[in-house]
N, C-alpha and C positions, 0 to 999 in steps of 0.2 A: 279782634286784636288781642292777643294773649297778654296777661299782666304778670310781670316778674316781681317776685318779692325777695327782699334780702333776708337770708336765713341767718348768716353770721359773717363777721369780718374777722379774719385770722392773720396775725403777723407770721412771718416765716422764720423767725428766730428759733434756732434749734431744729429746724426741719430742712430737708433737701428733697427736691423732686427726683423721681426715678423715671427712667425711660430708656430708649434705645436709639441708636443712630444719631445721637446728639440732640434728640427732640424729647422734651419732657412729656410724659403721658398726659398730664392735666391740660396741656395746650391743645391736645387732639380731642377735645370734648365733642365737637361736631361729628368727627369721624366715628367716635365711640358710640354716640347716640344713633347714628345712621346704621351701624352694624347691628346693634342690639335691637333696634326697632324692626329691622327687616327680618332678622333671624329669630328673635325671642319675643318681641312685642313691646308695646309702649311702656308696660309696667316695669320691665327690666331696664329700659332706657332711662326712666324717671328715677331710678335708684341713685344716680350720680348727679349731685348738684352742679349747676353751671358756674365755672370759675370766671372771675373778672379781675384782672390785675389792677392794683391801686397805684397811684403815683408815689406813695410812700414805701412801696416794695411789698406790701401785704396783698392779700387776696380776698375779695368779696365773693360769697357763695350765694347763688340765686336759685329759685325754684319757681316753676309755673303751677305747681300743685296747690290746690286750695285746702283749707283746714288749719287748725291751730298748730303752731310750731312749739314743740316742747322738747327739752332734753330728756334722755332716757331715765335719768335719775328721778324725774317727777312722775313716772308711770307706776301704777300698782303692779303686783305680781302677775295678775292675769294679762294685763296689757303688755308687760315685758315679755311674757312667754309667747304671746301671739306675734309680737314684733320680731322676736328672735326666730321663730319658725318661718315667718315670711322672708326674713333676710337670708337664712340658711338655704331655703329653697332656691332663691334667685341666684345666690352665689354658686350653688351646685350646677344650675343650668348654664351659668357663664363659664364655669370650668369645663363642662362638657363641650360647649361651643369652641373653647380654646383648643381642646384635644382634637376636635374635628378639623379645625383650620390648620393645626400643626401638621396633620397628616396629608393635607391637600397639596397638590403640586403648585409651584409658583412661589416667588418670593413675597408677593403681596399678601397671600394667605398667611404666611409665617409672620409677617410684620403685624397683621391683625391679631394673631394669637399672642404675640408678645405684648401688644397694647392691652389686651384683656387681662393678662397676668399682671402687668404693671398697674392697671387701674384698680384692682382689688386690694392693693397694698394701702394700709393706713397706719398712722403712727401710734394709735392708742384708742381707748374706749370713748374718748370725747368726739371721735369722728363720726358717730352715729347720732342722728336726730330723728324725732318722730314728727311727721307732718301729716295731719289728717289721719292718724292711726297707722301710717305706713312708714317703713324705714327710708331714710335719706342719708347718704354718705357725703360728708364734707372732708376736706383734706385728703381725698382719695388721690392716689398717685404720689404720695409723699411718705418719706420715712424719716426717722430721727437721724440726727447728724452722725451718731456713732454706729449706725447699722451698716452692714456690708451691702454694697450695691448689688441689686438683682436678687437678694435673698431676704428682703424685708418682710415679705409675706410668708416666709417659711421658717418661723422660729423653731428652736430645738424643743422637742416634746418633753415636758417635765415628767418626772416620775411621780405617780399618784399612789398614795397608800391604798391598800385593799379596803374597801368599805366594810364596816361591820354591820351586824343585823340591826343596830339601832338606827332610827330614822335620822337622816341627815337633812337639815333644812336647806332649801334651794338658795343658791347664792344670787344676789341681785344682778340684774342684766348689765348694769352699767359698770360694775366693779369687776376686776379680774379675779379669777379663781386661784387661790393660793394653795401651794403644796409644799412638801419638804424641799424640793429642788428649786423652787422659785415660782414666779407668777406666770400663768398662762394667758395669752392674749384672749380678749373677749370675743373676737370676731368669729371664731369657729371652734368646733369641738376637736378632740384629739384625732379622730379619724379624718377630719377635714385637712388638718395640717399634714398628716402622712400622705393623704391622697394628692395634695398639691406638690409635695416633695417628690412623690413617685412620678407625677406628670413631668416635672422638670428633668428628672433623670431620664425618662423615656424620650423626651425631645433631644437631650444631649446624645443619647445612644443613636437615635435616628440620624442626626447630623454626622456622627462619626462613621456610621455605616455608609452614608452617602459619599463621604470623602474617600472611602476605600474602593468604590465602584468606578467604572470607566466614565470618563468625562463626557457629558452630553454635548451635542453641537451648541456652540455659543449663539444665543439669540439675544439681540439687543433689545433691552426693555426701556421703556420711557422712564426718565428720572422722576423721582417723587417730587411733588410740588414743594416750593420753599416754605419753611416754617412761618415766615413773616406773614404769609397770606392767610394763615389760620384756617385754611380750607373751608372758607365760607361756602356752604352748599348752594346757597342762592346765587352768589356771584359766579360760581363755576357753571351752574345751570344756564345762566344768561349767556356766558361766553360760548357754551356749546351751541345754544340756539343761534347765536350770531354766526358762528362758523358754518352751521348747516345752511343758514340763509345765504351766506356767501357762495357755498358750493352750488346751491340751486340756481343762483343768479349766473354763475359762470357756465353752468350747463345750458341755461336758456340762451346765453349769448353765443355759445358754441353752436347750438342748433340753428340759431338765426343766421350765423355766418355761413353755414353749409347749405342753406336753402337756395334753389335756382331762382334767378330773377324772372318776373312775369314777362310774357311776350308783349312787345310794344305794338299798340294799335295805332293805325293811321288816323290822325285827328281830322275833324271837319275842316275843309278849306286847305288841307295840306296836299300837295301834288303827289300822286302815286307814281311809282316807277313804271315805265312803259313795258308792255310784255315783250318777250323775246320772239323774233320772227325768223323763220328759216330763209336763207339767201335764195333768191330766184335763180333758176338755171340760166347760164349765159349762152345765147344763140350765136353760133359762128357767123362772121360776116361773109356775104357772097363774093365770088370773084369779081374783079373789076370790069370784065367784059360783059357781065350780066347786069351791071347797074344801069338802069334806065335814066335818061336825063330828066331832070325835074320839070314838071309841067308848070308853065307860068299861069297863075290864076287870072281871070278877067279882072279888069280894074273896077273897083267899086267906088261909088261917090263918097267924097270925104264926109265923114261924120261931123256934125256941128261940135264946135269946141265948147265944152262944159266948164263952167267956173270951178276953180279949185276949192275943194271943201277944206274946212279947217281940220288940222290934225286932231285926231281923237286922243284925249288924255287917257293915259293908261290907268285903268281902274286898280287901285291898290288892293292887293290880296289881304284878306283879314288874317291877322296874326293868330296863331293857335292859342287857345285859352290856357293861361298858366295853371299848373297843377297846384292844388292847395297844399301848404306846408304847415306842419305843426309848429306853433310858436314856441320858441325856447323860453323856459321859465326865467323869471326875473332873477338876476344874480343875487345870491344871498337868501332867497326865499325858501327854496327847497334844498336842504343840505345834500351836497354831492359827496356822499360817503357810504361806505359799506356798513351794514348793521353792526358788525363787530367793532367799528370805529366810533359809534355813537357815544357821547359823553353821558355821565350820570349826575344826578342832582339829589342830594339828601337835605331834608328840611328838619331842623331841630327847633322845637317850639317850647318856650317857657310857659307852662300852664300853672305857675305858682299863684298864690293868692293875690300878690301885688298886681297881677295882670288884670284885676277887676277895676282898677282905677280908670277914670274916664280920660278920653283924648278927644281933641277937636274933630268933629265929624263922625264920631262913633260913640256908642254907649260905654265901651271899655276898650282897653288896649288889646285884650284877647279878641274882641269882636273885630277890631281893625285888622289884627293879624289874620283872622280867618278870611276876611274879604280880600286882603292883599295876596294871600297864598292861592286863593281861588283864581285871581287874575293871572298869577304866575303860571298856574297849570293850563290856563287857556292860551297863554303866549308861547309855551314851550313846543318845539317840534315834536311830531308824533313818535319819532324813534328814540326819544330820550326817556329812560326809565327814572322814576322818582320814588325815593324812599322817605319814610316819616319816622321820627323819633320824638316822643313826648315825655317830658319829665314833670312830675307833679310834686313829689316830695323826696326826701333823702332815701327812702327805702323802696320807692316804686319808680322804675324807669320803664315805660312802655315802648315796645318796638314793633313795627309792622313790617311786612315784606315789601319788596319793591313792586311798583305798579307800572305796567306797560302803558303805551299811549292809548290802547283800547280800554284800559281800566281806570282812566282818569275820573270817571264818575264815582267809582267806589272810593277812590282816594279823597275826593271832595266830601263825600259823606263822612269819612273818618275825621277830616279836618273840622267840619261843621259840628261834630259831636264832642269836641274838646271842652273840658270843664276845668275850672280853676281848682287847684289843690293848695299845698303848702310846701315850703322849702324849695331850694334851687340847686339841685345836684348838677351844675353846669359841666364840670370836668367829666363826670361819669357819663353824661349823655353824649358829649362829643366823642369820648372813647367808643361808646356803643355805635354811634353813627360811622366812625372810621372803620369799624370791623366789617360793616356790610357793604362798603364801597369797594369796587374793584381797583387793583393796582395797575391794570393794563390799559385803561382808557382815562382821558381827562375827567376830573370830578370836581364838582362845586358843592360846598356845604354852606347852607344859609342858616345862620343861628339867629333866632328871634328871642331876645331876652331883655329884661328891664333891671337887672341887678347882678351882683357878684355871686359866686358860689357860696352858699350858706351851709354846705354839708361837709366842709373841711377839705374839699378837693382843690387841685391846682390846675386851672384851665390852661395856663401857659405851658406847663410840663406835658399835659395831655396833647396839646396841639403840636408840640415839638416832636413827640414820639410818633404821632400819626404822620406827620410830614416826612419823617425818616423812612417809614415803611411805604408811604404812598407819595412819591415826589410830585405826581401830577395833580395833587389836591390843592384847592384854593378855598379858604374859609372867609366868607363875607358876613359881617356882624351887623344886625339891625338893633341898635342901642336905643331903647325907648325910655326916656325920662330919667337917665342917670345924672343929668345936670352937667357935671364936669367931665373929666376923662373917663372913658368907658373902662370898667374892670375887665372886659373881654377884648379890649383892643389888641392885646398881645397876640391873640390867636390869629387875627387878620394880618398883623405885622409879620409873624413867623412864616405864614404860608403865602404871603404875597397878595393878600386880599385887601378889602376896604372896610371902613366902619361908617355906617349910615345912621343919621340921627333924624328920623322923621318927627315932625311936629304936629302932623294932622293925619287923618285917614287918607286924604288925597295924596299927600307925600308918601305915605306908607305904601300905597298901591304902586306908585311909580318906582320907588326905590327897591322894593322887593323884586319886581320884574327885572330891574337892572342888575340886582345882586345875583339873580339866577345865572347870569353870564352867557345866555343863549340868544339866538336871533328871535325876535318877536314875529311870529308867523302872521299875526293880525295886521302887520304893516304891509303884507304882500297882497291882501285882498282888495 
């Protein structure tokens, strides 16, 4: 399970996002990472920090990379030079990929080229951080409010004075290089700005030449997915797997419908049809003159009269043995639905330090939560995918992928490994869980917590925003030890869920299974 670390929280005052087709570039982080990972490698994809919107309108920037987080101003000259060389090399590779995609056929390739060009735009030198000695960009895909849309990454090249023979000390990496005409951006050298400007002009020229040519035959293309879905790669992969399973099931049903029925065999004791016999030839009757009178037989003595025998009762014919039939499954035990219709369940677990407090029937609240979640996993139908989000403190929210029914053992191991930390970023964890749930199927989020958000978040606003994007979502809250009204009760109220208050480990087991919102398959055995 990868651990995400908060690099920096930035307000958006004075900045505006850049993008195309009405979609900000920074909201396409998953698509950006997927393209860079497949084309250039993980190192290029890790250059861009992962953004997460805050309820106050700002953005949190996260990274999965290990190592100390330092601003560039704290580096010495050698470290700054190595960091800048690494950054320039990766930006050159991304620019080359954008040129290749811009020349490829199809609108999707051109959209990706535009995404790469928008992503490398930053508002200033503070957008670069050093994490483990490697560059990391925050505020990527943003420009200052007074910049021209689409040209934030192509500033005008300043006029530089001709250097003299005297040695000129190198400028610090984090500070802009000043000249007589003004300050040059820190992100690239002069040739880089001219190269990017030339690339934009080349793309404009190619589009203009295409407009002058004959119109190609119109081919309907699939509409791009809605921006609200955030193009979660995992959710999309699960939907494709379900569609494939549906197609296979339809194919099997069609093949079964076309099969010939087996020949019926005559059962034991069942009468068989008599064989067909040819009609005997009819002999013509002789003439009447040739008919001889009948000869009277001699009288025989009368036979003794025998007593009448009782009528024999008709022996009943044994009925044919009934063919065995498959028993229909008990209603409600086996879900009668397609794989693409199966619901999803996300579990959000509070692993803060207060979860170490004891509860009746278990050493700690966290131990009771582990056991209750294990029972829930045993009760869920096998076609339900389950995701896990764990929050330990304000700067660390851990998220794992969804687990299928065949992978429940791995998920139980992750739950058993939960350890208490500090802090309760409840709102941020609910937002993270909402992004991994699909908007196409019913979804249930089970939130296990014992306190309010201690990291400045607004759980009510987070639940309201998730419900707007995913109307099929229900949030059920397991409130442990809050005493009075639950601080997280608003999340259940907004989404149509419930608040449970377990007082012991036994009640915890029962309530968590009920909060999962699915049929308990253990009741069918």
